[in-house]
Phi, psi and omega in degrees: 000134175246124177248120183256128180236122180236174179146167182287167179300134177086006181280351180097006186296323181292312180300314181293316182299317179298312182296319181294315179299318180296315182293323182273346185076027180265163173283136178260127180237117180258096183292327180297328180298329180290320177293322179293325177298317177294323177300321178298317181292324176302316180293314182301322183267010176055041177267138177287119182297344176275354179270090186305313184297318181292322178295319180295321177298325183297325181303322185296339179239038181228136175239122179239125182231135172262122181236088186065238179269359181267146176243119182254125177248110183052041177088351181259135178285112183246017185309318184273352184265346191257014186260011182278160179297321181300313182292323177299319180291321177294319179301319179296324180292313184286340178290350178287341189270124184304315179299326177295314182295321180298316179300312182294316182300318179300314179296316184293322177296320178301314181296314182297320181292324178292322185288322183072303175252115186211150167252114184245126183234146180135185184288142175071008188302315183259355180257323184242309187291305177230080181292344179256022179305146183291328180216129181240123182240135175244106183268136181218169175195162181295151178304323181295316179295318180295324178294318179298319179297317181294319178300316180299315180301313183291322178295323178298331180271001177088012180272136174287128184224154177239124184303313183298323178295315180296317179299317180298319179295321179295317179296320179294318181292321177302315181299316180296316183289319183284333186256000183293154183289311183273120177048064177298151183282101175199144182283141172273174188294343180270006174272149169259120182276128180240112178274112185265009185307319184241021181248142174272166183302313183298320179295318179296316180299316179300318181296315180295320179297326177292325177293320179297314180300320180295318179296316181297319179296316179298321179296320179294322181294338181286344185252000000 
C-alpha cells in the first residue's frame, strides 16, 4: 500500500506522515528532504538558486540518499542541517526546474517500489511520483496557523523568531508553490483534503486510519 500525503509547508504533513508510518509499520519517505538537501548544496557552493543552468549542472555531481530517517548528501548525514527556513525557501525555488523534478521523481519512485508499503510525503507524491497511490491526502491549514506552528518549532530549537516574518515567508512560499509552472501545488480530484487547522495529531491519525480501513473494505467488496 502506498499512502501519498501532500500539502503546503507547515500543514503538519511531515509530523503526521512519520507518526502514521511508525504506527502502520510502513516505510516513511520524505521527498521534501531531498529537495532541501540539494538546496543545502546550492547554498554551500554559493550558487544562485535563480540560476537554472547552474542548479541543473549541480545535479550531475550530487548524490542524495534517504536511509530511514537520515538524509545523506554526497555521503554526509545532513538530516539536522536541512530544516532551516532559508533552506526551505531555496528548495522551493529549485523545485521549479523540470530537470530537478525529474531527477528527484526517479529516485523517489525507486525507494517507493523497494519499500512496497510506504507513507510518502511531499510535493507531487500522488500526482506524479505515485499517481496510482492507494490513498491520497492533501493536508492544509490557514497561513496563520502554519506560521504559529513554525514559530513554536523554531523556539523549541532555541532559534530567535518573529511571527510576522515567518508568516510573510509562508505567504511568499505559498505563492511560489501554487503558481509555479512545473507541478504547481494543488490537489487533484482524487485527493482527500484534510484541514488540520483545529486538529491534533492523534485526531488526524485516527481519521486517516479510518480512511485506510474504508479503502481496504471497499477493495475486498470488489472481489
